[in-house]
C-alpha positions as MATLAB code, in Angstrom:
seq = 'MSRVIAVPILLIVPFLLFSCGTTKEIQKPPQFHFGDVVLSKAIDDRGTKGIPLQPTTSFSTHDPEVIASLQLKNVSGSHSVRWEWYDPNGDLYCSTGNHPLYVSQGNYLRDSTAWHRLLIEGERAARYPGNWTLHLYLDDTLISSKAFALTSPAPSPLVPLASPFSKRRAYAVVVGISRYLHAGKSGLTTLPFADDDAEAFRDMLFNLGWDDDHIKCLTNERATQRDVIVSLGSWLTKAGPDDLIVLFWSGHGFPDPEDPEKVYFACYDTDLSVPVTGYRMDQVREVLKERNAKNVVIFADTCHAGKLITRGMKNISVQPYVEKLRHEHQVPKGWVFMVGADTDREAIEHSSWSNGAFTHCLIEALSGSADGFESVGPKDGVVSMGELRAYLEAVMPWQTQRVLGVAKHPTITTSTGDPEIWNLSLTMR';
ca = [
       0.213    0.091   -0.329;
       1.667    3.197   -0.964;
       0.878    6.832    0.321;
       2.075   10.173   -0.770;
       4.554   12.210    1.377;
       5.375   15.757    0.371;
       8.825   16.616   -0.024;
       9.961   20.441   -0.487;
      12.034   21.889   -3.304;
      15.780   21.008   -2.543;
      18.190   23.628   -2.833;
      21.782   22.972   -2.945;
      24.198   25.286   -3.317;
      25.966   26.006   -6.218;
      23.229   24.094   -8.155;
      19.472   23.530   -7.410;
      17.108   20.250   -7.692;
      13.935   20.709   -8.379;
      11.707   17.441   -7.671;
       7.848   17.221   -8.639;
       6.971   17.345   -4.896;
       6.300   13.911   -4.427;
       7.281   10.862   -3.654;
       6.358    7.003   -2.958;
       6.924    4.933   -0.163;
       7.577    1.513   -2.152;
       9.219   -1.622   -1.816;
      11.540   -1.727   -5.141;
      12.162    1.833   -6.839;
      11.498    2.070  -10.972;
      14.925    1.780  -12.525;
      16.524    5.116  -12.508;
      17.577    7.296  -15.622;
      18.642   10.367  -16.394;
      18.132   12.476  -19.668;
      20.762   14.770  -21.853;
      21.824   17.725  -20.450;
      20.682   20.618  -21.728;
      22.525   24.066  -22.368;
      20.238   27.319  -22.406;
      20.706   31.036  -21.723;
      17.959   31.312  -19.152;
      15.024   28.765  -16.969;
      12.242   28.705  -15.645;
      12.240   27.716  -11.893;
       8.874   29.305  -11.133;
       6.994   25.536  -11.303;
       8.553   22.437   -8.992;
      10.444   21.491  -12.526;
      13.110   23.539  -13.931;
      12.675   24.339  -17.398;
      15.504   25.205  -19.688;
      14.613   28.021  -21.911;
      16.679   29.340  -25.173;
      18.256   26.399  -25.121;
      21.472   26.547  -27.542;
      25.153   26.332  -27.580;
      26.084   29.360  -28.879;
      26.870   32.128  -26.310;
      27.974   35.577  -26.404;
      30.368   37.464  -23.672;
      27.242   39.644  -23.467;
      24.962   36.843  -22.223;
      24.696   37.037  -18.354;
      24.995   33.351  -17.863;
      25.094   29.765  -19.696;
      22.573   27.026  -17.834;
      23.518   23.718  -17.822;
      20.816   21.625  -16.775;
      19.693   17.639  -16.615;
      16.450   15.729  -16.155;
      16.115   13.047  -14.039;
      13.973   10.650  -13.041;
      13.232    7.821  -10.779;
      15.814    9.170   -8.298;
      16.278    7.117   -5.201;
      19.309    6.281   -2.139;
      22.291    8.583   -2.788;
      23.776    9.852   -5.484;
      25.929   12.684   -6.272;
      26.641   15.600   -8.864;
      29.981   17.368  -10.088;
      30.059   20.399  -12.810;
      33.251   20.803  -14.310;
      33.469   23.639  -16.529;
      36.219   23.858  -19.121;
      37.643   26.453  -20.845;
      39.177   27.291  -24.581;
      42.684   26.318  -23.374;
      41.359   22.802  -21.845;
      41.743   24.210  -18.286;
      39.582   23.514  -15.936;
      37.738   27.072  -15.034;
      35.814   26.305  -12.435;
      34.299   22.796  -10.228;
      31.215   22.510   -8.283;
      32.690   19.618   -6.397;
      30.382   16.065   -5.685;
      26.920   17.274   -4.082;
      24.943   14.709   -2.702;
      21.567   13.728   -4.186;
      19.401   12.256   -1.489;
      16.209   10.256   -0.859;
      15.094    9.137    1.977;
      14.961    4.779    2.248;
      11.944    3.654    0.796;
      11.074    6.818   -1.289;
      11.948    7.869   -4.748;
      11.523   11.107   -6.324;
       9.631   10.646   -9.931;
      10.716   13.837  -11.876;
      13.121   16.656  -11.114;
      15.578   18.484  -12.923;
      19.478   19.559  -11.532;
      21.100   22.418  -13.077;
      24.059   24.550  -12.513;
      24.856   28.366  -14.190;
      28.370   29.413  -15.865;
      28.060   33.684  -14.904;
      29.922   35.117  -18.225;
      28.914   39.022  -18.384;
      31.280   41.440  -15.895;
      32.753   37.909  -14.848;
      36.335   36.713  -15.630;
      34.900   33.915  -17.936;
      34.389   36.787  -20.452;
      38.109   37.054  -20.642;
      37.955   33.535  -22.921;
      35.905   33.486  -25.663;
      36.241   30.052  -27.535;
      35.045   26.694  -27.728;
      34.117   25.778  -24.026;
      33.479   22.097  -22.531;
      31.274   21.437  -19.764;
      31.794   17.384  -18.315;
      28.893   16.054  -15.965;
      29.886   13.483  -13.418;
      27.094   11.258  -11.667;
      28.329    9.709   -8.866;
      31.744   10.085  -10.093;
      31.555    8.140  -13.475;
      31.001   10.660  -16.798;
      27.990   11.019  -18.097;
      27.892   13.813  -20.991;
      30.201   16.392  -22.057;
      28.614   19.332  -24.148;
      30.929   21.882  -26.365;
      29.543   25.285  -26.922;
      30.856   28.168  -27.974;
      31.547   31.689  -26.906;
      32.009   34.612  -28.733;
      33.149   38.543  -28.552;
      30.779   40.481  -30.449;
      33.002   43.377  -32.718;
      32.344   46.493  -31.241;
      30.204   48.575  -33.605;
      32.107   50.768  -35.912;
      32.137   54.642  -34.562;
      31.631   57.440  -37.420;
      30.638   61.061  -37.189;
      27.544   62.579  -35.688;
      25.525   64.133  -38.485;
      25.071   67.049  -35.648;
      25.748   70.700  -34.850;
      27.527   69.443  -31.923;
      29.974   67.435  -33.984;
      32.284   69.927  -34.976;
      32.523   72.385  -31.976;
      35.802   71.699  -29.833;
      35.922   69.649  -26.916;
      37.596   69.617  -23.499;
      38.118   67.346  -20.731;
      39.058   67.548  -17.038;
      39.730   63.568  -15.685;
      40.020   62.908  -11.829;
      39.898   59.446  -10.043;
      41.665   59.412   -6.717;
      42.391   56.244   -5.041;
      45.463   57.028   -2.775;
      45.238   59.854   -0.507;
      47.720   61.823    1.481;
      46.049   61.138    4.622;
      44.121   58.385    4.252;
      43.145   56.875    7.356;
      42.551   60.136    9.040;
      38.927   60.728    9.991;
      37.866   58.296    8.269;
      39.302   59.325    4.906;
      40.259   55.722    2.854;
      41.672   54.511   -0.235;
      39.806   53.414   -3.273;
      39.982   50.519   -5.328;
      39.005   51.854   -8.615;
      38.740   55.236   -9.162;
      42.250   55.817  -10.354;
      41.513   52.851  -12.891;
      38.081   54.750  -13.530;
      39.654   57.985  -14.791;
      42.333   56.085  -17.328;
      39.488   54.147  -18.632;
      37.428   57.175  -19.225;
      40.518   59.719  -20.712;
      41.069   55.721  -23.065;
      37.708   55.622  -24.271;
      37.605   59.492  -25.210;
      40.849   58.530  -27.230;
      38.972   56.220  -28.510;
      36.838   58.466  -29.397;
      38.938   60.481  -31.014;
      39.749   63.019  -28.656;
      43.058   64.774  -28.854;
      45.522   64.215  -26.145;
      46.023   67.842  -25.434;
      42.439   68.396  -25.295;
      42.489   65.925  -22.057;
      43.899   66.982  -18.821;
      43.717   63.555  -16.977;
      44.516   64.056  -12.796;
      44.718   60.606  -10.681;
      46.229   60.374   -6.974;
      49.501   62.235   -6.709;
      48.405   64.931   -9.223;
      45.242   65.550   -7.932;
      45.951   67.632   -5.388;
      43.389   70.504   -4.471;
      45.996   72.850   -6.319;
      46.160   70.365   -9.539;
      42.301   70.613   -9.810;
      41.683   74.710   -8.917;
      44.502   75.038  -12.133;
      43.104   72.802  -13.844;
      39.289   74.233  -14.140;
      40.020   77.589  -13.292;
      43.072   77.970  -15.566;
      44.005   75.159  -18.110;
      39.965   75.425  -19.102;
      40.156   78.940  -20.424;
      41.041   77.474  -24.084;
      37.553   76.960  -23.909;
      35.371   78.884  -26.092;
      31.891   79.853  -26.394;
      30.437   76.979  -28.869;
      32.652   73.982  -27.033;
      31.773   71.487  -24.916;
      33.649   70.786  -21.550;
      33.467   67.502  -20.058;
      34.396   66.892  -16.232;
      34.739   63.023  -14.746;
      35.407   62.830  -11.045;
      35.794   59.415   -9.786;
      36.821   59.683   -5.948;
      35.742   60.444   -2.013;
      33.441   63.488   -1.268;
      32.249   64.515    1.914;
      29.794   67.296    3.328;
      30.971   70.017    5.726;
      30.368   68.637    9.429;
      29.240   72.290   10.853;
      27.182   73.188    7.373;
      26.262   69.769    5.513;
      24.387   71.829    2.286;
      28.214   72.210    1.557;
      29.698   68.915   -0.005;
      33.142   68.830   -1.566;
      35.071   66.894   -3.408;
      37.868   64.879   -1.579;
      41.553   65.750   -3.650;
      44.648   63.854   -2.849;
      45.897   66.336   -0.183;
      42.364   67.142    1.133;
      42.308   66.822    5.353;
      38.482   65.977    6.004;
      39.227   67.522    9.293;
      40.027   70.805    7.225;
      36.727   70.801    4.605;
      38.359   73.861    3.232;
      41.148   71.427    1.485;
      38.476   69.643   -0.252;
      36.722   71.005   -3.355;
      33.606   72.746   -3.170;
      31.029   71.407   -5.296;
      28.748   74.669   -6.224;
      32.961   76.134   -6.064;
      33.077   73.445   -9.392;
      29.920   74.276  -10.900;
      30.388   78.358  -10.257;
      34.287   77.492  -12.207;
      33.182   75.772  -15.141;
      29.961   78.439  -15.378;
      32.884   81.204  -16.043;
      33.934   79.406  -18.904;
      30.678   80.104  -20.690;
      31.003   76.794  -22.613;
      27.489   76.179  -24.470;
      27.322   72.855  -23.456;
      28.697   71.169  -19.746;
      28.839   67.164  -19.192;
      29.432   66.049  -16.032;
      30.069   62.260  -14.799;
      30.704   61.499  -11.493;
      31.154   57.806  -10.081;
      30.297   57.827   -6.573;
      29.496   53.949   -6.462;
      32.698   52.674   -5.719;
      33.358   55.615   -3.352;
      30.422   54.288   -1.292;
      28.337   56.881    0.547;
      30.196   60.076    1.166;
      31.862   60.124    4.348;
      30.959   62.242    7.365;
      31.389   62.315   10.942;
      29.862   59.621   13.116;
      29.674   57.307    9.891;
      26.738   59.207    8.974;
      26.709   58.828    5.098;
      25.168   60.849    2.479;
      26.121   60.732   -1.388;
      26.128   63.266   -4.064;
      22.873   62.403   -5.707;
      21.263   64.627   -3.075;
      23.360   67.720   -4.396;
      22.284   67.028   -8.418;
      18.897   66.432   -6.902;
      18.528   69.749   -5.037;
      20.062   71.534   -7.882;
      17.320   70.459  -10.301;
      14.359   71.108   -7.988;
      15.960   74.536   -7.756;
      16.432   75.065  -10.918;
      19.814   75.671  -10.675;
      21.266   73.397  -12.950;
      22.803   76.074  -16.112;
      21.244   75.495  -19.008;
      22.583   73.140  -21.540;
      24.510   71.320  -18.734;
      24.082   67.245  -18.434;
      24.771   65.614  -14.814;
      25.404   62.144  -15.039;
      25.630   60.641  -11.550;
      26.121   57.585   -9.964;
      24.312   56.050   -7.330;
      25.428   55.518   -3.710;
      26.173   52.169   -2.638;
      27.732   50.496    0.118;
      31.154   49.174    0.928;
      30.620   45.718   -0.313;
      29.926   46.855   -3.744;
      32.847   49.015   -4.292;
      35.097   45.666   -4.367;
      32.852   43.135   -6.103;
      35.069   41.205   -8.638;
      32.523   41.234  -11.364;
      33.926   45.143  -11.647;
      36.975   46.564  -12.322;
      35.761   50.034  -12.577;
      32.709   51.325  -10.119;
      29.514   50.471  -11.417;
      28.326   53.300  -12.948;
      31.648   53.396  -14.822;
      31.858   50.431  -16.122;
      28.687   50.712  -17.177;
      29.551   54.029  -18.714;
      32.952   52.569  -20.619;
      30.368   50.028  -22.110;
      27.888   52.046  -22.829;
      30.168   54.510  -25.180;
      32.127   51.564  -26.259;
      29.079   50.803  -28.634;
      26.372   48.699  -26.193;
      24.448   51.794  -25.933;
      24.333   52.773  -29.423;
      20.219   52.114  -30.897;
      19.829   51.264  -27.449;
      16.284   50.620  -27.313;
      15.245   52.392  -30.510;
      16.588   55.488  -28.744;
      18.008   56.859  -31.737;
      19.337   55.312  -34.646;
      22.404   52.531  -34.560;
      24.745   54.517  -36.608;
      28.105   53.952  -34.723;
      27.961   56.864  -32.389;
      26.182   57.253  -29.174;
      24.423   60.188  -28.085;
      22.937   61.713  -24.612;
      19.715   60.449  -24.937;
      21.514   56.775  -25.848;
      23.418   57.229  -23.106;
      20.915   58.003  -20.696;
      18.312   55.108  -21.538;
      21.630   52.708  -20.971;
      22.320   53.809  -18.053;
      18.893   53.798  -16.747;
      17.812   50.273  -17.828;
      21.368   48.757  -17.424;
      22.962   50.006  -14.476;
      19.995   48.748  -12.048;
      20.356   45.257  -13.940;
      24.069   45.070  -13.080;
      23.458   45.785   -9.535;
      20.358   44.256   -9.416;
      22.302   40.979  -10.631;
      25.741   41.205   -8.686;
      24.489   42.993   -5.310;
      21.254   41.752   -5.050;
      19.873   45.208   -4.864;
      19.410   47.585   -8.020;
      20.895   51.373   -7.744;
      19.896   53.852  -10.390;
      21.973   56.896  -11.458;
      21.023   60.551  -11.151;
      20.306   62.209  -14.974;
      19.220   65.613  -15.207;
      19.591   68.246  -17.635;
      18.047   71.896  -17.230;
      17.817   72.840  -20.584;
      13.930   72.165  -22.242;
      15.638   71.740  -25.567;
      15.702   68.160  -26.750;
      18.521   68.792  -29.232;
      20.695   68.235  -26.551;
      20.180   64.535  -26.252;
      21.777   64.262  -29.708;
      24.986   65.671  -28.100;
      27.551   63.108  -28.572;
      31.329   62.780  -27.160;
      32.163   61.504  -30.801;
      35.229   63.894  -32.062;
      35.932   62.110  -35.449;
];
């Protein structure tokens, strides 16, 4: 006589086993057997069985993951499953080790699915395009080998945008500070990616046709308060009224503890106990306004800098400052602010990014991924501000949700009501 016994969905890290939800108490279990391994881009795990979605053996380095699933029938007793992924060089990339499948004595699982995912986009695996192989072992016996291709799409060629903005001159001040003279004092910490962010953005401008003498890149010891003041107040005087100015800043910021409305960028030689050794954000705005350039674009990555430093560990971010400018209608005409979301220290050091989250998405977008994104503009080899805005607003929350478990949104704003501002491009060739 048989009876139905409820069995919960079994989670085995790092792979999942989904059962049909019932077992039977038996004298002799039916014959155990398994199907072929299926590779897919996604899996439907909403029910009691995992169902592969978009099965394929061809993947891109822009795909989030490769999922390998195995259908099992009439599982009883104890078994083990091991997944081994081999890169194009034939080297073992990762292995799950043996993970147990166990059904209590006298019962069996009628239908179940075991699956494991290989993360690609933003991970180390994306650096190894070519022919990969998955080996699947059941009870230490190789039962299946699956080959699949991982390709890296070529970036879209960049061509000049037919726009009144494309013929103007452009100048950029690019700042990234990872090391601080007074690190360890008053809560000021070093940052792992800020200088890399600045250099990556500078290199992207080179790729977009910018001349070397139109870019001032300041990192670490070369980004003292004096260096920044001279760059913004003197070097930029060469910009004319029809030109474009770009400011990229990656690093710490902090408010004056006596007057939190005063928010500062931390320079290399800033001492947090003396706030005026930083560079006030409203002064940055005023100096750039004095240049009288037709358009100014400001990028600020505060993701890897975490929430901006204050005494007593009370945190604020640069976002409220930008939001305040917008609500009080203080954003100068023709300016665009694109600011990364604030987040915690864990996000700073996550291995999925070699830059801050905002810079990671920004560089990816300017490399061509935002070209024609969501049909905001034509796929013409040039990324406009409108396409860049759409890409950052869609992809940054997805990236941070995938990696951190919580979506972080950028702040993007402008003051002008002229929609032509979103046709502005950083492409200079």
